[in-house]
LUMSE-424067 format. One record per residue (C-alpha): residue number from 1; x, y, z. Coordinates in nm, 4 decimals, padded with zeros to 6 digits. Example, Ala and Ser with C-alpha at 12.3 -4.5 7.8 and 13.67 -1.06 7.14 Angstrom:
<pts>
+-----+----------+----------+----------+
!   i !        X !        Y !        Z !
+-----+----------+----------+----------+
!   1 !  01.2300 ! -00.4500 !  00.7800 !
!   2 !  01.3670 ! -00.1060 !  00.7140 !
+-----+----------+----------+----------+
</pts>
This chain:
<pts>
+-----+----------+----------+----------+
!   i !        X !        Y !        Z !
+-----+----------+----------+----------+
!   1 !  00.0000 !  00.0000 !  00.0000 !
!   2 !  00.2827 !  00.2394 !  00.0826 !
!   3 !  00.4303 !  00.1667 ! -00.2610 !
!   4 !  00.1207 !  00.2855 ! -00.4486 !
!   5 !  00.0861 !  00.5900 ! -00.2232 !
!   6 !  00.4506 !  00.6823 ! -00.2907 !
!   7 !  00.3881 !  00.6514 ! -00.6649 !
!   8 !  00.0825 !  00.8784 ! -00.6327 !
!   9 !  00.2880 !  01.1364 ! -00.4430 !
!  10 !  00.5691 !  01.1281 ! -00.6983 !
!  11 !  00.3325 !  01.1479 ! -00.9957 !
!  12 !  00.3829 !  01.4749 ! -01.1736 !
!  13 !  00.6810 !  01.5755 ! -00.9613 !
!  14 !  01.0362 !  01.6125 ! -01.0789 !
!  15 !  01.1168 !  01.2849 ! -00.8995 !
!  16 !  00.8885 !  01.0813 ! -01.1232 !
!  17 !  01.0681 !  00.7655 ! -01.2349 !
!  18 !  01.2195 !  00.7999 ! -01.5799 !
!  19 !  01.1008 !  00.5849 ! -01.8685 !
!  20 !  01.3054 !  00.2797 ! -01.9425 !
!  21 !  01.5711 !  00.3504 ! -02.2066 !
!  22 !  01.4953 !  00.2216 ! -02.5539 !
!  23 !  01.7374 ! -00.0510 ! -02.6551 !
!  24 !  01.7939 ! -00.1074 ! -03.0238 !
!  25 !  01.9153 ! -00.4577 ! -03.1000 !
!  26 !  02.2277 ! -00.4855 ! -03.3146 !
!  27 !  02.1667 ! -00.5624 ! -03.6825 !
!  28 !  02.1555 ! -00.9249 ! -03.7799 !
!  29 !  02.4723 ! -01.0687 ! -03.9398 !
!  30 !  02.2991 ! -01.0820 ! -04.2793 !
!  31 !  02.2537 ! -00.7030 ! -04.2699 !
!  32 !  02.6103 ! -00.6211 ! -04.1671 !
!  33 !  02.8271 ! -00.5115 ! -04.4551 !
!  34 !  03.1193 ! -00.7348 ! -04.5259 !
!  35 !  03.4585 ! -00.5856 ! -04.5942 !
!  36 !  03.5614 ! -00.5897 ! -04.9575 !
!  37 !  03.8142 ! -00.8586 ! -05.0381 !
!  38 !  04.1612 ! -00.7223 ! -05.1031 !
!  39 !  04.2353 ! -00.9733 ! -05.3796 !
!  40 !  04.0480 ! -01.1816 ! -05.6342 !
!  41 !  04.1552 ! -01.5426 ! -05.5764 !
!  42 !  04.1347 ! -01.7563 ! -05.8907 !
!  43 !  04.1422 ! -02.1364 ! -05.8839 !
!  44 !  04.2055 ! -02.2961 ! -06.2217 !
!  45 !  04.0836 ! -02.6409 ! -06.3284 !
!  46 !  04.4376 ! -02.7736 ! -06.2679 !
!  47 !  04.4171 ! -02.6660 ! -05.9039 !
!  48 !  04.6700 ! -02.3875 ! -05.9550 !
!  49 !  04.5697 ! -02.0680 ! -05.7767 !
!  50 !  04.6504 ! -01.7055 ! -05.8314 !
!  51 !  04.5362 ! -01.3985 ! -05.6384 !
!  52 !  04.5369 ! -01.0573 ! -05.8034 !
!  53 !  04.4761 ! -00.7367 ! -05.6049 !
!  54 !  04.1541 ! -00.5519 ! -05.6806 !
!  55 !  04.3544 ! -00.2290 ! -05.6758 !
!  56 !  04.4953 ! -00.3265 ! -06.0165 !
!  57 !  04.1491 ! -00.3882 ! -06.1712 !
!  58 !  04.0974 ! -00.1838 ! -06.4889 !
!  59 !  03.7910 ! -00.3212 ! -06.6723 !
!  60 !  03.5376 ! -00.6046 ! -06.6579 !
!  61 !  03.3414 ! -00.7087 ! -06.9667 !
!  62 !  03.0564 ! -00.9595 ! -06.9907 !
!  63 !  02.9773 ! -01.1160 ! -07.3272 !
!  64 !  02.6934 ! -01.3667 ! -07.2709 !
!  65 !  02.8123 ! -01.5849 ! -07.5587 !
!  66 !  03.1832 ! -01.5934 ! -07.4763 !
!  67 !  03.2220 ! -01.5142 ! -07.1058 !
!  68 !  03.3863 ! -01.2532 ! -06.8858 !
!  69 !  03.7098 ! -01.0673 ! -06.9567 !
!  70 !  03.8757 ! -00.9090 ! -06.6535 !
!  71 !  04.1606 ! -00.6702 ! -06.7246 !
!  72 !  04.4074 ! -00.5968 ! -06.4485 !
!  73 !  04.7117 ! -00.3746 ! -06.4921 !
!  74 !  04.9363 ! -00.6840 ! -06.4992 !
!  75 !  04.7086 ! -00.9703 ! -06.6145 !
!  76 !  04.4156 ! -01.0637 ! -06.8365 !
!  77 !  04.1637 ! -01.3135 ! -06.7006 !
!  78 !  03.9151 ! -01.4986 ! -06.9229 !
!  79 !  03.6245 ! -01.6752 ! -06.7542 !
!  80 !  03.3871 ! -01.9075 ! -06.9378 !
!  81 !  03.0797 ! -02.0773 ! -06.8023 !
!  82 !  02.7038 ! -02.0762 ! -06.7664 !
!  83 !  02.4859 ! -01.8022 ! -06.6140 !
!  84 !  02.7833 ! -01.5732 ! -06.5507 !
!  85 !  02.5962 ! -01.2459 ! -06.4895 !
!  86 !  02.6095 ! -01.2837 ! -06.1058 !
!  87 !  02.9841 ! -01.3544 ! -06.1298 !
!  88 !  03.0305 ! -01.0418 ! -06.3421 !
!  89 !  02.8305 ! -00.8351 ! -06.0921 !
!  90 !  03.0300 ! -00.9756 ! -05.7987 !
!  91 !  03.3596 ! -00.8811 ! -05.9646 !
!  92 !  03.2368 ! -00.5337 ! -06.0607 !
!  93 !  03.1098 ! -00.4813 ! -05.7038 !
!  94 !  03.4385 ! -00.6139 ! -05.5614 !
!  95 !  03.2407 ! -00.8749 ! -05.3709 !
!  96 !  03.3941 ! -01.1848 ! -05.5289 !
!  97 !  03.6717 ! -01.3270 ! -05.3141 !
!  98 !  03.7343 ! -01.6653 ! -05.4795 !
!  99 !  03.6368 ! -01.7952 ! -05.8229 !
! 100 !  03.6828 ! -02.1652 ! -05.8931 !
! 101 !  03.6673 ! -02.3335 ! -06.2329 !
! 102 !  03.4978 ! -02.6748 ! -06.2334 !
! 103 !  03.6034 ! -02.7805 ! -06.5820 !
! 104 !  03.3001 ! -02.9873 ! -06.6840 !
! 105 !  02.9894 ! -02.8552 ! -06.8515 !
! 106 !  02.6899 ! -02.9349 ! -06.6327 !
! 107 !  02.4330 ! -03.1662 ! -06.7936 !
! 108 !  02.1527 ! -02.9230 ! -06.7151 !
! 109 !  02.1548 ! -02.6119 ! -06.5070 !
! 110 !  01.7874 ! -02.5359 ! -06.4633 !
! 111 !  01.8094 ! -02.3257 ! -06.1496 !
! 112 !  02.0215 ! -02.0456 ! -06.2979 !
! 113 !  02.3193 ! -02.1020 ! -06.0686 !
! 114 !  02.6443 ! -01.9683 ! -06.2162 !
! 115 !  02.8942 ! -02.2355 ! -06.3161 !
! 116 !  03.2518 ! -02.1389 ! -06.4045 !
! 117 !  03.3858 ! -02.3889 ! -06.6560 !
! 118 !  03.7305 ! -02.2388 ! -06.7111 !
! 119 !  03.9542 ! -01.9558 ! -06.5984 !
! 120 !  04.2533 ! -01.8571 ! -06.8093 !
! 121 !  04.5117 ! -01.6094 ! -06.6831 !
! 122 !  04.7772 ! -01.4476 ! -06.8983 !
! 123 !  05.0270 ! -01.1722 ! -06.8364 !
! 124 !  04.9322 ! -00.8478 ! -06.9959 !
! 125 !  05.1642 ! -00.7166 ! -07.2634 !
! 126 !  05.2500 ! -00.3579 ! -07.1768 !
+-----+----------+----------+----------+
</pts>
C-alpha cells in the first residue's frame, strides 16, 4: 500500500521515475556489410591458384556468348561458363573473393546457378 501511495505522491513531480531507455538490437549478421576482399583469388581447373589485387582492376566485360574478360594492370583473365551475370556483378562490385573453375559442362543447369567452366590467366603485354 505504501508503494502505491509513494507513486501517487511522486506522480507529476520532478522525482517521477524515468522511462526505461529504448534498446535497439544490433543488426543481424545478414545485414552487416562485409569488408571488400583485397584480392580476387582464382582457382584454375588444374588446381593452380593465383590472387590478383583488386587495386589493379581496370575493366570487366561480360559477353553472354563468350564469357567474362577481366583486365588488371598486370594480367588478363578470361572466364567461361554458364549463367555468368552474377559472377560479373560480384567482380564489378568487388564482392567476389574466390572464383573456382569446375572444368566440366553441367548436364543441365535449370536453377540459374552460375557455373565457371574455365579460368585462363595471362600476363598483360604492356
